[in-house]
N, C-alpha and C positions, 0 to 999 in steps of 0.2 A: 354893414351888410353881412349876413350869415349865409353861408353856403354848405351844404352837406358834403361830408368826406368820409369815405370808407376805405378802410385799410385792406390789405391784401387777404387778411384772415376773416374779413367780413365784419369787422368791429366798426359801427358809426362814431365819428367823432364830431362834436361840435366845433366849428371853426368860424371866427368873426374876423373880418377884415375892415380896417378904416385907412382912410388916406386914399390917394389916387392909385388906381390899378397899374398905371404905367410909371409909377415913380422909380427913379434910379436906386433908391435905398429901400431895403425891406428889413424890418425889426420883427423878429420872432420871439414872442414872450412865451415862456414856459413856466407855469404855476407849480406849486408845491403840494405836498402831501395833504389830503383832506379838503383841498381848496379847489377852486376852479378859475376860469378866465376872468371872473369878476374881481379877484384879488389884485388885479392891475388896474382897476378902474381910475383911480386917483392919478396914477402915473400917466396913463394914456391921455387923460384930460389936459395934461401939461405939456405934451409932446408937440413939437411943430406939426402943423397940419400937412406939410409937404412929404412927410414920411409915410410909407405904407406899413402898417402894422397888422401882423398876423398874431392872433392868440386864440388858444383852443383849450377845450376840455380834455384832459388826459383820460385815457380809458378807465373806467371805474369811478370817475368824478363828474360831477356837474350833470350835464344832459348828454354825456357820451355814453357809449355802450359798457356793459359790465366787463370786468376783467375776470377771467377764470383763474383757478388756482395755478394753472400753467403759465398764464400770461401776466400774472401780477408780479412782473420783475421789471427792474430799471433797464435791462438789456432789451425788453420788448418796447418800453417807452421810446428807447433810442432808435429802435427800428421804426417805430411809428413816425418819429420826427424826421427820420431820413426820408420816408415815403412822402411826408407832407412837403418837404422841401423840394423834393425832385418834381413833384406834380403841381404845386402852387408857387415855387419860387426857383424856376429853372434858369433865371439868369439875373443879372444886376448884382449890385453890392448887398451882402448878406451879413447881418449882425443878430447874434443870438444872446437872449438874457434869460437866465434861469434862476428862480427863487427856491431854495431848499431842495426838494427832490427833483425839481426842474433843472437846477445847476447840475445835480448828479446825472440827470438824463443827457445833458450836454457833454459830460465827461465820459459817459458810456457811448455816445455817439462818436467821439474822438477815437474811442477804443475800438469800436466795431466798424466803423466807416471812416477810416483815416483818410482815404483818397477823396471822399466828399468834403472832408473838413479842410484838407490841404488846398483844394481846388476853389472852393466857394466861401468858407467862413472867414470873414476879414476882421471881425470884432467879436468879442464876447464879453458879457458882464455877469459874473458870479454875485448873486445876491443871498446872503445869510445861508450859506451852504457848506459842504464838506467834501473832502476828497477821501475820507476814510476814518476809522476809529470811532464810529457811531455806536458801536456795541458798548463802549466804554463811558457814554455820557452819564453824567450825575445829576442832570437837570438843575445845576446851579446850587445844589444842596451839598453840605460837607460830608465827608467819609462814608460811612456805612448807610447813612440815611440817604445820601445820593443814589448809591449804588442799589439800594432796596427799592427807591422810587423807579429807577430806570428798569429794574427787573419787574416791577409790577406793571409798568407800561407795555412791556414786552408781552406779559400775560393777558393783558386786556386785549392786545391786538389779536393773540390767538383766539380769544373769546369772541371777537368781532367776526371771525372767519365763519363761525357757526351762528351768528346773531341773525335774528329775524325781526325787522323793525315792526312789523305787525304784531308780534307777540310781546315785545317788550319796548315800547316807544321810549326814546331818550327825551328827557325834560329839557326844553330849550334853556332855562334858567340855569340848570346845572351845567350845561354845555357852554353857556356864555361865562359863567364863573370859572371854569377849568381853563378856557381860552384866555381870560383876563389874566390869570396868573402865569399859565405856561408860555404864552407866545408874545406877550406885550412887555414893554419896558414901563416907564413911569408915566402915568397921567395920559392913557390912550382915551381917544374918542369913544363914546358910548356907541356910536354908529359903527365904528370900525369893528369894535368886539362883537356887536350883533352881526355884522356882515360875515366875519370869520366864522361864527357859531352857525349861521345859516348855511353857509357853504359846506361845513362838516356835515350838517343834517341832510345834505342833498347827496353826498357822496355815497356810493353803495357800501354798506358795511363789510361785506365779505372782502371787497376789493381793498379797502382801507387796511384791514387786518393783514391781507397778504403782502401789500406793499410796505408795511412797517417791518416786516421780516426781511423784505428786499433791502431796506435801508441799512439795517443792522449788519448786514453782510457786504455792503457798499465798500469797497476798496479800489480807488481809482487814482491814485497818486501818480502811478507811472504813466498812466494814459495821458496826463496833462502834457506830456511832451509833444503830442500830435498838435498841440495848440500854441506852441512858442512862437509860430509865424504870425499869429493873429495879435491884434491890439486888445489888451484885456485890462479890465478894471474889476476889482474884488471889493465888495461892499459888505460891511458887517455892523451890528449893534454890539456895543460892549456889556449889554445887559441880556444878550440872547442866551436863554437856557438850553436850546435845542442844539444849536451850532455855535458854540462859543468863539470869542474872537481868535483864539489860537488855531482853529480850524481855518479861518480865513487867512491867517498868516502862512499856514502850511501850503496853502493853494499858491499865494503869492511868491513863496520860496521857490516853487517848481516852475514858475514863469517869469524868467528875466525880463524886466521892463514893466511888468505888470503894476498898475497903480492900485495901492491898497488905501481904503477910506474906512475909518471907523467913526460911528456915529454915537457919541456920548449919551448914555441913558436910554438908547433905543433897544428894543427887543428883537424877536425873530421876524415880525411882520413890517419889514422896512418900507414896503409899498404903502402901507397906510400910515405908519408913524413918521416917515421921512419922505413922503411922496415928492415934494418938490425938489429935495436934493438928489433923489434917485432919477427922477426925470432930467435933472440937470446933468448928471453923471452920464445917462444914456445919450443924451444931445451931444455932450462932448466927445463921446466915443464915436458917434456917428460922424462928427465934423472931422475927427482925426482920421478915420478910414478913407473919407473923401480925397484927402490929400496924398494918399498912398496909391501905388500902382495897383489897379483893380486886378482881382484873380478872375480867371475865365471859368465859364460854365463847363460841367463835365460833358465830354464829347465835342466841344468846340474846337 
């Protein structure tokens, strides 16, 4: 079921709900940079039907409204998520799962809305994401080659801000080839590579460029302290070029009791490459929070 959602600044977000509306448990899935809600398709298909799942397209992505230069920030994404929770999930057990920039959005939520997180969020899954140091990523390449590749990526993001799809259309074949190398591990499914490329082509170019800059400035290690009372799992692929395994370990180090799971041979797109395992980990997380004392809704 798809229902319209408009943020307080007038930006429409595409929100999709599956599972019973009156379920005790709600899982909110937050996708990553250049992707949209479809990046979770394989995972959602394997989750128990008894769970209410909300997933949405971040502003500037998919079928949601464009992000302006001023709103193409992770702080803004956190505020959007806070609004979505307040209006669509005002009560019940709440678990958040964020992939890549989606995980960063959850960290920013903890930083900007600590009371909401303390009162409502009972479980968190960080999937192929980072709490900082993204400006120094070498894309899995050695030495100056890696630093040069990362610098070129940042320059490309700046060009995207001024890019007009009508004037210079991107070639799907080139996008698929780039995605295959950059965000997947060994032997990905062709359909998964095609899906990632299609989602990138649906994202608004200027928004994508703006958010890449926001990712490079992301530093939220200290913000993780607000999530120490939540049950947490950190998932990463050991062949991830964008958010290498040390970034997952840094998150787990800040969250005593967090479960760290590394997937051999997997790249950045764990929801496609290891969909069954990711669904299992989310199911386990939900089972764990059910056995703990529930938090109360704000204002209760």
